[in-house]
N, C-alpha and C positions, 0 to 999 in steps of 0.2 A: 130817103130820108141818112144821108152820112151820119155816124157816130164819129166825135172828136173822142180823147182820153187826154188829161194832161199831163205831163208827168212830171211830177215832182220832187226834187230831190229835199232833202229834209235833215238839219244839223240843228238844236235848239233851238224853237223859234216855236216855243209853244204860246210866245206872246203875240205873234206873227199869226196863225193857224185861221182862229178865228173869223180875222179882217180878212184873211185871203179867201176864204171861203164863200164869207157873205157877198165879195167883189164879185167870184166864181158862178154864186149861182145869179147875182143881177146878169153876166153875158150870157148863160145858158135861157134865162128867160128871153134874151134879145134873137139868142138863136131859135129860137124853136118859131115854127115846127120844121124849121131847112136841118136843124142837126141836133142831136144830144150831145150831150156834153159827161161824161164821168172824169172821175180823180186816182191816178196813181200815185201815191204816195213812197218811196223811198227816204225811211227809216235810213239814214247813216250814222247810227250807233249816236243817238243822242241820250241826253245823261238831263235834261230839265223839266223833264215831264211831258214831255213829246211822245215819245214811245205811249207811254199810258193816253195822252188825252186822242192819238190816232187813234187806238186799239178802244175806245167810244164808241167813236164817230165811228167807224165802221161796224160796230156793233149796233145800230141806231138809226144807218144809213145806206143805200141799194147802190149807191152808186159811186163807192170808195176801196180802194184796194188798196195793201198796203203791204209794202216786203221791206222788211225788219232783215237789216245786215248787221254779221256776228257785230262788229263792233267800228268804230269810224274809219273809212277806208279813202274816202276822200272825194273832190266834187266828180269827175273826172270818171273815177269807177262807179260811183252813183247815178251818175248817169247813162253808163255803157251797161248797171243792171235793169233802167227805166226801158233802154234798148231792145235788151232780151223780153222783157216781161209787160212790150207794147201789147194792147189787143185792143185793134176798131180800125178804121180808115184814115183815118189821121191822127197825128201827134202833135201834141203842144209841148216844147218845153219851157220852163219857167223856172225862174227863184221864187220861196219864199218868203223873199224880201219886202216885194212888192216896188220894187225899185225900176221893174219895167211892169207899167203897166196890164193886168188882165184885158184891161177895155178894148188894149190894139188886137184884139184874137176874132171878132166879127171883123175886121177888115181883113185880115188873114184869110178868114177864110173866105171871103167876097174874091180875093186874090186868086185864094184855089178855085173856087167855081168858072173862074174866067178863063182857067187853065193851067196857071203854077204852081207846079207839084215843090215846089219848095220855096217858102216866105221867110224872111227873118224881119224881126224890129233890129231896123238902124238907127243909133244909138246920134240922132244929130247936134243933140247938147246933154248936158249932163250937169246938175246940182252937188254931185262931189266934188272936196276939196279937190285932189289929185290927179283932175281930167287933163292935165298936162303933160303926164308920165304914157296914160291913155293911149292920148295923139299919138304922140314919139313913139310909143310900143306899133300902134298899128300904121303908123309912116314906115315905119323899118322891116314890120313886118312884111308887107306888100313889095317894098323894094327888092328882098332877096328870096321871097317866096312870089312868083308873077303865077303859077299856077292857079293862086287862092285869089278869088273874085274881091277888087278892091272896098268891101264892103264892111262899116264898122258896126260889128253883132259879136252879141255870148252867148251864150243859153236857148234868150228869149224866141223862139221859133217855133212856125207848124210846118210838119213836113209828113208828105204823102205816105203811104205805106210803100210803098217801090222804092221808095228813098231809105225808107228805117228798111228794108231788105238788104237792101245794098251795105250800107253801114254796120249790118247785121255779121256780114264777110269782112270786113278791116279786123284784122286782128294783134295790133299794135300795143304794147302795154301801154305807154307812156301819149299820152291821148289827149291831140286836144282837139275841143269839140265843134267850134267854129270851121274848123279846118279841116275836120270828116265829114261834114256838114258841107261844103264848098267841092270838096275832092267828089263825094256820093252825087252831083246833082248835078245837073247838065245846065240847069238856069236858075238864076235868083233873084226872086222878087225882093224889094226890099218894102218895109214901111217905114217912116218915119218915126222915129216916137222922142216921149226928150225922157231921157234915166233920171230919175227919184234920191235922194236922201234914204239911204234905211228907214225903215220903219220904227223898230223895236229890236233895243240889244247893239250886238255890236258882230261883226262883219268876221264870216270865218274864216275868211281867205287873211286878209290881213295883206302889210306892204310884203312879208319875205313870200308869201304864198302865192301875190301877185308875180314878184320875180320868178320864181318856181315855174310859173304859171305860163310867161312869158320867155324862158327858160328852152322848157318842154314845145312851146309851140315854134323856136327857132330848128332847135334840133328836131322835128319830128317832120319841117315842112323845107329844109335847106342847109343843105351840107356846107353853104359857105363860110358859120365857126371855124369847123373842123383843115377844112382850106385855107382860111388865114391863117392856124399854124403854118402849113408847110408855107407860107408866102411869108412867115415871121421869121423862118428858120431858113431861106430860101437868101430872102434878106441881110440877117446875122451872118450865111457863109459870105457873104458877098464884102459885108463889111469887114469879116475879121478875114478875108483874101487884100485887099485895100491897104487893114491895118498893116497887117503882119508884112506883107511888101513895102511899108512906112519901116516899119521897126524893124526890119533888117537895114536897112538901106542906109540909117541913124549909124545905123550899127559898122557898117562899112568903108562909112563915107565920113562918119564925121566924130569928135570925141567923148560925142554928148549924152551916146547910150550907159547905163547903170550895167553892171555887171550879173548874167543873170536874169536880166528884168524882160528883155527883149524875148527869150526863149517863153518864157515860163507867159505871157501874157499873149504870145502867138498864139500857143498851143492851147489854152484858158477860150479864147478867141472862137477858134477855129473849130475847136472841140463843142461848144456851147451850141453853135451854128447848125454843126452835123446832129446833136441831139434831137435836137428842135426836130431837125427836118425828118427825123427816120418816128419821130412821135407823130407827126403830123400824118404820114403816110400811114402809120401803125394805126391812126385814129381814122381813119378812114373807111381802113374796114370794121373798127369794131364800133365806131356808129351806126353800121348796119347790121351787126347781129349783137349787138348788145340787147335788145328788147325780143330777139327770138330765141332766145335761149333757154331761159327762165321759162320754167314750166305752171308757175307761183300763177294762182287764180288772179280778176283783177280787187273780185271780193265773194263775201262767200254768205249765204244768204244763213240768219238766224232760223224767220218766221216768215211765212205769207199766208196774210188772210187777205182772200179770193170768195167772189161771185160766182157765183153758175150764170148769171143771168147771160144770156147771150147781147151781144155789142148791137144789133139790129135792133132792140126791142128799146121803148121809151120808159122813160124811170117809171113813169109810170103802168105800165104794160107787164116791166119784169117787177114788181112791188110784192110778190107774192112769192118769187122765188126762194128757197130758203139759201144762207149760206156757209159757204164750207171755207176750215179752217185749215190747209195745209199746213204740216210742218216737218 
């Protein structure tokens, strides 16, 4: 019997948590007796009552673990925390806003039983208003980062413990989770899902956060952006050379030149091009060392609400096991 741990990053989701658990409990019943299900909540500095609700749920149930982070570190670090604290045979990652349906988990599990180590929920359609931006992002990302699998997915996926172990070895600070999953997986199987609108509350990310995530994705898995700076510098240098030649020709062979203008414009154009070119070359190095020189951790844990139940036991069999609170 396989044990699945559902890893759920939480930030101000107090209205969604009851609905989420109710639907996950239905999935648990559907999977029984082939698999057991437990929940690992990563509380990313919530301030709306989610912290208190998760602590209450942990005290009343033996299938819930909670990691309270010191404050809000962001979605990527919360997922990294879930990877570090994972305990089980399979991990299911999903957000708590129910945009990705928990009901896809049984189909993911079936694909795993048939041999797939990585199963993702591919978003074949969306109910969101900004779906054009998402589709454009995925199209461009797959063009500049061909090493990533051409699958439109986000957080929602099922990973074998062996894939989790590979992800644990990836130490970069700016993390694009779908890219890490693709990098650590020899093969990906996609389960088509429809991405729904957020059930309650507002998105933790917003347009600004989505733009930052897109920048992280491009910079983490492609050096094309910084190389474009070098190309622009080279083009500017060539343009400066051509324009400089034209300006000097006007000065030497016509009476149309403005005194002092030729030398000033030639120097500015040529100097700007060289500066961009040099910045691009330096950027090639900075882009590779920036995330490696900082020793700051991705997240800080305030408290872990743990259970001592072995993951191989069913929830009914482990009901008598006392809980341990580790701080």
